[in-house]
C-alpha positions as CSV (number, residue, x, y, z in Angstrom):
1,M,-2.0,-74.1,-0.5
2,E,-0.4,-76.1,2.3
3,G,3.2,-77.0,2.1
4,S,2.8,-80.7,2.0
5,I,0.3,-80.4,-1.0
6,K,2.7,-78.1,-2.9
7,K,5.4,-80.8,-2.3
8,N,3.0,-83.4,-3.7
9,Y,2.2,-81.4,-6.8
10,Y,5.9,-80.7,-7.2
11,L,6.9,-84.4,-7.1
12,I,4.0,-85.6,-9.3
13,F,4.9,-82.9,-11.9
14,N,8.5,-83.8,-12.0
15,N,7.7,-87.6,-12.4
16,I,5.3,-86.9,-15.2
17,M,7.8,-84.4,-16.9
18,T,10.5,-87.2,-17.2
19,Y,8.2,-89.1,-19.6
20,L,6.4,-86.1,-21.3
21,P,9.2,-85.8,-24.0
22,S,8.3,-89.5,-25.3
23,R,4.7,-88.4,-25.3
24,I,5.5,-85.3,-27.4
25,L,7.4,-87.4,-29.9
26,I,4.3,-89.7,-30.3
27,I,2.1,-86.6,-30.9
28,L,4.4,-85.3,-33.5
29,N,4.7,-88.5,-35.2
30,S,0.9,-88.7,-35.4
31,V,0.5,-85.1,-36.9
32,I,2.9,-86.1,-39.5
33,I,1.8,-89.7,-40.3
34,I,-2.0,-89.3,-40.2
35,P,-2.2,-86.8,-43.1
36,L,0.1,-89.1,-45.0
37,F,-2.2,-92.0,-44.6
38,A,-5.2,-90.0,-45.5
39,Y,-3.5,-88.6,-48.7
40,F,-1.5,-91.5,-49.9
41,L,-3.9,-94.4,-49.1
42,S,-7.5,-95.1,-50.4
43,E,-10.3,-95.1,-47.9
44,K,-10.5,-98.9,-48.3
45,Q,-6.7,-99.6,-47.7
46,I,-6.9,-97.1,-44.6
47,S,-9.9,-99.1,-43.4
48,I,-8.0,-102.6,-43.7
49,Y,-5.0,-101.0,-41.9
50,L,-7.2,-99.7,-39.1
51,I,-9.0,-103.1,-38.7
52,A,-5.6,-104.9,-38.7
53,L,-4.4,-102.5,-36.2
54,Q,-7.3,-103.1,-33.9
55,A,-6.9,-106.8,-34.4
56,L,-3.1,-106.3,-33.3
57,N,-4.4,-104.4,-30.2
58,L,-6.8,-107.1,-29.4
59,M,-4.3,-109.9,-29.7
60,C,-1.7,-108.0,-27.6
61,T,-4.5,-107.3,-24.9
62,C,-5.2,-111.0,-24.7
63,S,-1.4,-112.1,-24.8
64,F,1.3,-110.0,-23.6
65,D,-0.4,-106.8,-22.1
66,W,-1.7,-108.3,-19.1
67,I,1.6,-110.1,-18.4
68,T,3.6,-107.1,-18.7
69,K,1.2,-105.3,-16.5
70,A,1.9,-108.0,-14.0
71,V,5.5,-107.4,-14.3
72,L,5.2,-103.7,-13.4
73,R,2.7,-104.6,-10.5
74,F,4.8,-107.1,-8.8
75,Y,8.4,-106.0,-9.7
76,E,8.8,-104.0,-6.6
77,K,7.5,-106.7,-4.3
78,Y,9.8,-109.5,-5.5
79,N,12.7,-106.9,-5.8
80,I,12.4,-106.2,-2.0
81,K,12.3,-109.9,-1.5
82,N,15.4,-110.4,-3.6
83,S,13.4,-112.9,-5.8
84,L,13.6,-111.4,-9.2
85,N,15.2,-114.5,-10.9
86,V,12.4,-116.9,-10.1
87,F,9.8,-114.1,-10.8
88,F,11.1,-113.4,-14.3
89,S,11.5,-117.2,-15.0
90,S,7.9,-117.7,-14.4
91,I,7.0,-114.8,-16.5
92,F,9.1,-116.0,-19.4
93,W,7.6,-119.4,-19.5
94,L,4.0,-118.1,-19.0
95,S,4.7,-115.8,-22.0
96,A,5.8,-118.9,-24.1
97,V,2.6,-120.6,-23.5
98,V,0.5,-117.6,-24.3
99,Y,2.2,-117.1,-27.7
100,I,1.5,-120.7,-28.7
101,L,-2.1,-120.1,-27.9
102,I,-2.1,-117.1,-30.1
103,L,-0.7,-119.0,-33.1
104,I,-3.5,-121.6,-32.6
105,S,-6.0,-118.9,-32.4
106,Y,-4.7,-117.4,-35.8
107,F,-5.4,-120.7,-37.7
108,T,-8.9,-121.0,-35.9
109,F,-10.3,-117.6,-36.5
110,K,-8.3,-116.5,-39.7
111,D,-11.1,-117.4,-42.1
112,F,-13.9,-115.7,-40.0
113,I,-11.9,-112.4,-39.9
114,L,-11.0,-112.3,-43.6
115,E,-14.6,-112.8,-44.6
116,K,-16.4,-110.5,-42.2
117,F,-14.0,-107.4,-42.3
118,A,-12.6,-107.3,-45.7
119,V,-9.0,-107.9,-44.4
120,D,-6.6,-109.8,-46.9
121,N,-4.6,-112.7,-45.7
122,I,-1.1,-111.1,-45.9
123,S,-2.3,-108.1,-43.7
124,F,-3.6,-110.5,-41.2
125,L,-0.5,-112.7,-41.3
126,F,1.6,-109.4,-40.6
127,T,-0.7,-108.6,-37.9
128,I,0.0,-112.1,-36.2
129,L,3.8,-111.7,-36.8
130,L,3.6,-108.3,-35.1
131,V,2.3,-109.8,-31.8
132,L,5.7,-111.1,-30.6
133,P,7.8,-108.1,-31.2
134,C,5.1,-105.9,-29.7
135,G,4.9,-108.2,-26.5
136,I,8.7,-108.2,-26.2
137,R,8.6,-104.2,-26.5
138,Q,5.8,-104.0,-23.9
139,F,7.9,-106.2,-21.6
140,L,11.0,-104.1,-21.9
141,Y,9.2,-100.9,-21.6
142,Q,7.8,-102.0,-18.2
143,I,11.3,-102.8,-17.1
144,L,12.3,-99.2,-18.1
145,R,9.6,-97.9,-16.2
146,A,10.2,-99.9,-13.0
147,R,13.7,-98.7,-13.3
148,N,12.8,-95.1,-14.0
149,Q,14.9,-95.1,-17.2
150,A,12.9,-92.4,-19.0
151,K,15.6,-91.2,-21.2
152,L,16.2,-94.6,-22.9
153,Y,12.3,-94.9,-23.2
154,T,12.1,-91.6,-25.1
155,L,15.2,-92.3,-27.2
156,S,13.7,-95.8,-28.3
157,I,10.4,-94.0,-29.2
158,L,12.3,-91.4,-31.3
159,L,14.3,-94.0,-33.1
160,Y,11.2,-96.3,-33.8
161,Q,9.1,-93.4,-35.2
162,L,12.0,-92.2,-37.4
163,G,12.4,-95.8,-38.8
164,F,8.9,-96.3,-39.3
165,I,8.3,-93.0,-41.3
166,V,11.5,-93.6,-43.6
167,L,10.3,-97.3,-44.2
168,F,6.8,-96.2,-44.9
169,F,7.8,-93.8,-47.5
170,A,10.2,-96.3,-49.1
171,I,7.8,-99.1,-49.2
172,T,4.7,-97.2,-50.2
173,K,6.2,-96.0,-53.5
174,I,6.4,-99.7,-54.3
175,I,3.4,-101.2,-52.5
176,P,0.9,-98.2,-51.9
177,N,-1.3,-100.3,-49.6
178,A,-1.9,-101.4,-46.1
179,H,0.9,-104.0,-46.4
180,A,3.5,-101.2,-46.6
181,V,2.3,-99.7,-43.2
182,L,2.4,-103.1,-41.6
183,F,5.6,-104.2,-42.8
184,A,7.3,-100.9,-41.8
185,M,5.8,-101.3,-38.4
186,M,7.2,-104.8,-38.0
187,V,10.8,-104.1,-39.1
188,S,10.9,-100.8,-36.9
189,I,9.5,-102.6,-33.8
190,V,11.9,-105.6,-34.1
191,A,14.8,-103.0,-34.6
192,I,13.9,-101.2,-31.4
193,D,13.6,-104.4,-29.4
194,I,17.0,-105.4,-30.2
195,Y,18.3,-101.8,-29.5
196,I,16.8,-101.8,-26.1
197,I,18.1,-105.3,-25.2
198,R,21.5,-104.3,-26.1
199,S,21.2,-101.0,-24.2
200,I,20.2,-102.5,-20.8
201,Y,21.8,-105.0,-18.5
202,L,19.2,-107.7,-17.7
203,N,21.2,-109.8,-15.1
204,Y,18.3,-112.2,-14.6
205,K,18.9,-116.0,-14.8
206,I,16.0,-117.8,-16.5
207,E,15.3,-121.2,-14.9
208,N,13.4,-124.0,-16.3
209,K,10.6,-123.8,-14.0
210,I,7.6,-121.9,-12.9
211,N,7.1,-121.0,-9.4
212,K,3.4,-122.0,-8.5
213,T,2.9,-119.3,-5.8
214,I,4.1,-116.5,-8.3
215,L,2.1,-117.8,-11.1
216,Y,-1.2,-118.1,-9.0
217,E,-0.6,-114.5,-7.9
218,V,0.1,-113.1,-11.4
219,L,-3.1,-115.0,-12.7
220,K,-5.3,-113.9,-10.1
221,Y,-4.3,-110.4,-10.7
222,A,-3.8,-110.4,-14.4
223,L,-6.2,-112.9,-16.0
224,P,-9.3,-110.7,-15.2
225,L,-7.4,-107.8,-17.1
226,I,-7.7,-109.9,-20.3
227,I,-11.4,-109.7,-20.1
228,T,-11.4,-106.1,-18.8
229,N,-9.2,-104.8,-21.5
230,T,-11.1,-106.8,-24.1
231,A,-14.1,-105.2,-23.0
232,Y,-12.5,-101.7,-23.2
233,W,-11.2,-102.6,-26.6
234,A,-14.8,-103.6,-27.9
235,I,-16.3,-100.4,-26.6
236,L,-13.7,-98.3,-28.2
237,N,-13.8,-100.2,-31.5
238,Y,-17.3,-101.4,-32.0
239,S,-18.3,-98.7,-34.4
240,K,-15.3,-99.5,-36.8
241,L,-16.0,-103.1,-36.9
242,I,-19.9,-102.5,-37.6
243,F,-19.1,-99.9,-40.4
244,Q,-16.4,-102.3,-41.9
245,N,-18.9,-105.2,-41.7
246,M,-21.6,-103.1,-43.6
247,Q,-18.8,-102.3,-46.2
248,E,-19.1,-98.6,-45.4
249,Y,-15.3,-98.1,-45.9
250,L,-15.5,-94.4,-46.0
251,N,-17.1,-94.3,-42.6
252,T,-14.7,-96.8,-41.2
253,A,-11.9,-94.6,-42.3
254,I,-13.4,-91.3,-41.0
255,T,-14.0,-93.1,-37.7
256,G,-10.6,-94.5,-37.5
257,I,-8.9,-91.4,-38.7
258,S,-10.9,-89.2,-36.1
259,W,-9.9,-91.6,-33.4
260,M,-6.2,-91.5,-34.6
261,L,-6.1,-87.8,-34.8
262,S,-7.8,-87.3,-31.2
263,G,-6.2,-90.4,-29.7
264,N,-2.7,-90.0,-30.9
265,I,-2.5,-86.3,-29.8
266,I,-4.5,-86.6,-26.5
267,Q,-3.8,-90.1,-25.4
268,P,0.1,-89.7,-25.1
269,L,-0.7,-86.8,-22.7
270,V,-3.5,-88.2,-20.7
271,T,-1.6,-91.8,-20.4
272,V,1.6,-90.0,-19.0
273,F,-0.3,-89.9,-15.8
274,T,-1.0,-93.5,-15.4
275,F,2.4,-94.4,-17.1
276,A,4.3,-92.2,-14.7
277,S,2.2,-92.6,-11.5
278,F,1.5,-96.2,-11.3
279,P,5.1,-97.4,-10.5
280,V,5.2,-94.6,-7.9
281,I,1.9,-95.5,-6.3
282,I,2.6,-99.2,-6.3
283,K,6.0,-98.5,-4.4
284,K,4.2,-96.4,-1.9
285,F,1.6,-98.9,-1.4
286,E,4.1,-101.8,-0.9
287,L,6.0,-99.7,1.6
288,N,2.7,-98.6,3.3
289,R,3.3,-94.9,2.5
290,L,0.2,-94.3,0.2
291,Y,-1.7,-91.2,1.3
292,K,-5.1,-89.9,0.4
293,T,-3.9,-86.4,-0.4
294,Y,-1.3,-87.7,-2.8
295,F,-3.6,-89.8,-4.7
296,T,-6.3,-87.0,-4.9
297,N,-3.6,-84.5,-6.1
298,I,-2.8,-86.6,-9.0
299,L,-6.4,-86.5,-10.2
300,Q,-6.6,-82.7,-9.7
301,L,-3.4,-82.1,-11.5
302,Y,-4.7,-84.5,-14.3
303,C,-7.8,-82.1,-14.9
304,F,-5.6,-79.2,-14.5
305,L,-3.2,-79.9,-17.1
306,L,-5.3,-82.0,-19.6
307,L,-8.8,-80.5,-19.7
308,P,-7.6,-77.4,-21.7
309,I,-6.0,-79.5,-24.4
310,V,-9.1,-81.8,-24.6
311,S,-11.3,-78.7,-24.9
312,I,-9.6,-77.5,-28.1
313,F,-10.8,-80.7,-29.8
314,C,-14.3,-79.9,-28.5
315,Y,-14.5,-76.2,-29.4
316,F,-12.3,-76.2,-32.5
317,S,-13.0,-79.6,-34.4
318,K,-13.9,-78.0,-37.6
319,E,-10.8,-75.9,-37.6
320,I,-8.6,-78.9,-36.8
321,V,-10.2,-81.0,-39.5
322,Y,-9.8,-78.0,-42.2
323,L,-6.1,-77.7,-41.3
324,I,-5.2,-81.4,-41.3
325,L,-7.6,-83.6,-43.3
326,P,-8.7,-83.8,-46.9
327,E,-12.2,-82.7,-47.9
328,N,-13.7,-86.1,-47.9
329,Y,-12.9,-86.4,-44.1
330,K,-14.9,-83.3,-43.1
331,M,-17.4,-85.4,-41.2
332,A,-14.6,-86.1,-38.7
333,A,-15.5,-82.7,-37.1
334,I,-18.6,-84.2,-35.7
335,M,-16.7,-87.1,-34.1
336,L,-13.7,-85.3,-32.6
337,P,-15.4,-83.7,-29.7
338,F,-16.9,-87.0,-28.5
339,F,-13.8,-88.9,-29.1
340,A,-11.4,-86.4,-27.3
341,F,-13.6,-86.2,-24.1
342,A,-14.1,-89.9,-24.1
343,I,-10.3,-90.7,-24.1
344,F,-10.0,-88.1,-21.2
345,L,-12.6,-89.8,-19.3
346,H,-11.3,-93.4,-20.1
347,E,-7.8,-92.5,-18.6
348,F,-9.5,-90.6,-15.8
349,M,-11.3,-93.9,-15.0
350,K,-8.1,-95.9,-15.2
351,L,-6.6,-93.6,-12.4
352,I,-9.6,-94.2,-10.3
353,N,-9.4,-97.8,-10.8
354,F,-5.9,-98.1,-9.4
355,K,-7.8,-99.2,-6.4
356,Y,-8.5,-102.6,-8.0
357,H,-4.8,-103.1,-8.9
358,L,-3.5,-102.3,-5.5
359,K,-6.1,-104.6,-3.7
360,N,-5.7,-107.3,-6.3
361,R,-9.5,-107.0,-7.0
362,T,-9.1,-106.7,-10.7
363,Y,-12.2,-109.1,-11.1
364,I,-14.6,-106.3,-10.0
365,E,-13.4,-104.0,-12.8
366,M,-13.8,-107.0,-15.0
367,L,-17.4,-107.4,-14.3
368,F,-18.2,-103.8,-15.0
369,G,-16.4,-103.9,-18.2
370,I,-18.2,-106.8,-19.4
371,I,-21.8,-105.3,-18.5
372,I,-21.0,-102.0,-20.2
373,A,-19.5,-103.7,-23.2
374,C,-22.5,-105.8,-23.8
375,A,-24.8,-102.9,-23.5
376,A,-22.6,-100.8,-25.8
377,Y,-22.8,-103.3,-28.5
378,F,-26.5,-103.2,-29.0
379,L,-26.5,-99.4,-28.3
380,N,-24.0,-99.0,-31.1
381,I,-26.1,-101.0,-33.6
382,K,-29.2,-98.9,-32.7
383,M,-27.5,-95.5,-32.8
384,I,-25.4,-96.3,-36.0
385,N,-28.6,-97.2,-37.9
386,S,-30.4,-94.2,-36.7
387,F,-27.6,-91.6,-36.7
388,S,-24.7,-93.1,-38.6
389,L,-21.2,-91.3,-37.6
390,L,-22.9,-89.1,-34.9
391,G,-24.5,-92.2,-33.4
392,A,-21.2,-94.0,-33.1
393,A,-19.5,-91.2,-31.4
394,M,-22.4,-90.4,-28.9
395,T,-22.5,-94.2,-27.8
396,L,-18.6,-94.2,-27.3
397,F,-18.9,-91.0,-25.0
398,L,-22.0,-92.3,-23.1
399,S,-20.3,-95.7,-22.4
400,E,-17.3,-93.8,-20.9
401,V,-19.6,-91.8,-18.8
402,I,-21.3,-94.9,-17.4
403,L,-18.0,-96.6,-16.8
404,I,-16.8,-93.9,-14.5
405,I,-20.1,-93.6,-12.7
406,V,-20.3,-97.4,-11.7
407,N,-16.6,-97.5,-10.7
408,L,-17.0,-94.5,-8.5
409,F,-19.3,-96.3,-6.3
410,V,-16.9,-99.1,-5.5
411,K,-15.1,-98.5,-2.1
412,F,-12.9,-100.7,-0.2
413,R,-13.0,-100.9,3.8
414,S,-9.8,-99.2,5.3
415,F,-8.9,-97.9,1.7
416,D,-10.3,-94.4,1.7
417,Y,-7.8,-93.0,-1.1
418,L,-9.6,-90.2,-2.9
419,N,-11.3,-86.9,-1.8
420,Y,-13.9,-86.7,-4.6
421,T,-15.2,-83.2,-3.4
422,K,-11.9,-81.6,-4.2
423,I,-11.5,-83.5,-7.5
424,L,-15.0,-82.4,-8.7
425,K,-14.3,-78.7,-7.7
426,T,-11.0,-78.6,-9.7
427,F,-12.9,-80.1,-12.7
428,L,-15.7,-77.6,-12.6
429,L,-13.6,-74.6,-12.0
430,I,-11.4,-75.5,-15.0
431,A,-14.3,-76.4,-17.3
432,F,-16.1,-73.2,-16.5
433,T,-12.9,-71.2,-17.3
434,G,-12.7,-72.8,-20.7
435,I,-16.2,-71.8,-21.5
436,V,-15.6,-68.2,-20.6
437,V,-12.2,-68.2,-22.4
438,F,-13.8,-69.6,-25.7
439,G,-16.5,-67.1,-25.6
440,L,-14.0,-64.2,-25.3
441,V,-12.0,-65.7,-28.1
442,Q,-15.1,-66.1,-30.4
443,L,-15.9,-62.3,-29.7
444,I,-12.5,-61.3,-30.6
445,F,-12.2,-63.4,-33.9
446,I,-15.4,-62.3,-35.7
447,P,-16.4,-65.3,-38.0
448,A,-14.6,-65.1,-41.4
449,P,-14.0,-67.2,-44.4
450,P,-11.8,-70.3,-43.7
451,N,-8.3,-69.2,-43.3
452,K,-5.6,-71.6,-41.8
453,Y,-3.5,-68.8,-40.4
454,I,-6.4,-67.2,-38.5
455,Y,-7.6,-70.7,-37.3
456,I,-4.0,-71.4,-35.9
457,I,-3.7,-67.9,-34.3
458,K,-7.2,-68.3,-32.7
459,M,-6.4,-71.8,-31.2
460,I,-3.0,-70.6,-29.9
461,A,-4.7,-67.5,-28.3
462,Y,-7.3,-69.7,-26.7
463,I,-5.0,-72.3,-25.2
464,S,-2.5,-69.5,-24.2
465,C,-5.4,-67.5,-22.3
466,Y,-6.9,-70.7,-20.9
467,Y,-3.5,-71.9,-19.2
468,G,-2.5,-68.4,-18.2
469,I,-5.9,-67.9,-16.3
470,C,-5.7,-71.4,-14.7
471,Y,-2.0,-70.7,-13.6
472,R,-2.8,-67.3,-12.2
473,F,-5.6,-69.0,-9.9
474,K,-3.9,-72.3,-9.5
475,D,-3.9,-72.0,-5.6
476,K,-7.6,-71.8,-5.7
477,I,-8.3,-74.3,-8.3
478,L,-5.8,-77.1,-6.9
479,A,-6.4,-76.3,-3.1
């Protein structure tokens, strides 16, 4: 392996490792909190919480997520120009207008949501109240990312999770329903927002005006992200909404718990690449130092580090469900492999789609998102009616595959940023290694009656052997 490529891998790996502790905390929290939800709340209460949570995600997507993404995208540009005061002033007043629109939307669509998805008024009210503190937290997190303050970011996540778990235990003894979870979330997030604000020195003066040039640039970049992220949200959540509307609360709960189990463990790891790489790539791009080899190495390292973890959910889904979830959630074993690989592909696609953000052509990604989301809606209805839970899982996986394929074909002139042959070679070598290792493990551990200790040893042996072989041949795999 050439010295320049080794240096790239070293820099990328170190950058990822600065944020990895925060991702591990999220995973540990999920391992604790998901079984608690499954054991302490009824299927209907879990379904209400999951629908409320997805409504919160959608509202954040349509309100503050796109604004905070613009903060990260243009922070370096206006920092170089020494114009951060006017930049943040424009962002502040834009955010104020957006939250007013969210409140208007609440009163407009409240009755429809309460009727269609069996969400009670208090749960939906808590969801609306959560939007502002969640938006502030996202804004603060982007500032921490731009400043590379990974330690404070990690500490804030640790404190949030501890506060959330303690409050959940305290409140659920009095109110054993979805209200307890949402209230615990709200109090914990507000507390963390205050903590971060007090911990960082934001010496930006907010002026009573919006710079039209900045506003135009931000809106051109970020407005398509609203529709794009809404389309992605729809693709990821159609099945839960359809099951809930059909009053199949157990299927909603199984789908949601399966998604949380795979998503809350895999997603923190896969998103660390976009989380850690995006600010670095933007800075290189603004300074005209973005190289094809560096970008390609990010995708290769993504496959190298994460495909083994994703494969655990594909090959050992029954064992995972047996170890973590109650008996009535055993059907989650069918959904885990599809969900896990869909999450892997979704974040892989986001890395590929950095090209739209750098060239300020996010509307192209938006168009693809709209088309696939519309097709996924009708496909979900057909597949769920025919195959129920399996149909929902297959539709999600297929949607992510199509999204990657269509986005791969878009190329910009004078912006050849990826070597697809190298990425495909790395992916195939790692996938083939996983198949071989799984076959060996299956031969060693002869099928026996369910035993949690054997299952744990089996998975540890698999992942250890997998990573061991990959590391041994890393120069060939990552070349």
